[in-house]
Structures are given as C-alpha cells and as structure tokens.
N, C-alpha and C positions, 0 to 999 in steps of 0.2 A: 449498917456497920461494914464493910470489907473485913476479910479474911486474911492473916498472913502469915505464910507457913515461912520457914527457913528452913534447911535441910539439915539433917542432923547431925553433919559433920561439923556445922559452927556452935553445938551443943556445948554450954559454956561461955560460948559468947552472946550466943541470942536464943531468944525464949524457945525454948525444946519442944513446946506446944502449938499449935495455932493461936492466932489472937485478932480477935475481933476490934478495929481500928476507924476512925471515923478519917473524914480527907477525902476530897475532894479530885486528885491526882495520887497517882502512885508518890511521888516526892511528899506530897502533903499528910499521904498514911504514914510513910516509913518515917516523917520529920514526927509525927507524934511517938512513935514509937520508941525513935533514938532518941526523944529528949527524956527517958528513964532507964535508959539502954548507950549510954557514951560509949561501951565496947564495939558495940555490935555498930554504930554508926562508921566508927572508925575504921572499922571493916570494908561496909561497904561503899561508904564516901572518902574520897580525896578531901585534903585541907581544902579546898576548892565548892566543896559541897559536890561535885562530880561525882558520876556511880564508876568506880576504881574499873581496870579494866579486867580484873579477874573473876567478878563478880556480873551475871545475869538475870534478869528479872522475866517471868513469864506471868502474862495478866489473862485470866481466865482461858490457861491453856494454850494461848500464843506469846511466842518470844516477842518480848520488846524490841525494838533497834536502839543497839548501847545507847548512842546519843540522842534518842529523845525519852527512854524508855521513862524519868522521872515527872516528866509533865503531863504522860498518860493518864485520861480522865478515866475515874475509878466510879461503878456503878454501888450501889448500897450492898448488892450481893453478888460484887467481885470476889477473886481468889486471885493472889499474890502471891505469888513463888518465888524465893530469892534462894541461888544457889553459886555456887562458883561455876565459871565460867572453864569448861577443858579446852588444851589448846595441845599442842608438841603433835608429835607422830612416830 
C-alpha cells in the first residue's frame, strides 16, 4: 500500500499522521482517502475533481506536474505527499 502524507498545516482537515492506502494512481489513492474525509477532498480537489491550483503533490520525492498528478501510477511502496503550493514574490 502507498503511504500518504499531508503537510502539518492541514491538520484538522487531513489525517495528522501518514496513512497507508491502496490504489493504482495518485487519484485512486486519494479517492480512497477522500471517501472517508470530505473536508480533505474539498481542500485538494475542485468541484470537477481536478487538483486545485494551490495544491501540489510529490510522488516518491518528485514533484508531479499539476495537470497530470492524479493520473500518475503508484507502486505499493510509494510515498505520496500532499501540500500547499507556494506562490508570490
């Protein structure tokens, strides 16, 4: 099972500790988690089920492209990190 980590800034919205979840893609893994946690879903995904622009995802240490992150394949030993994207100047 993949291990999903949320930044601690999302405590209260998302699990505070890493969670082991099954899935074949990042979207599938997150979908299983969101089935039990609607607040986290609403923070990470928009109304169309797309990744919100202020969220970025890392898979096994590599930042995923925003538009393809949810389709990225996940291995049983993968680690997924969900965090806020930083912007500004």
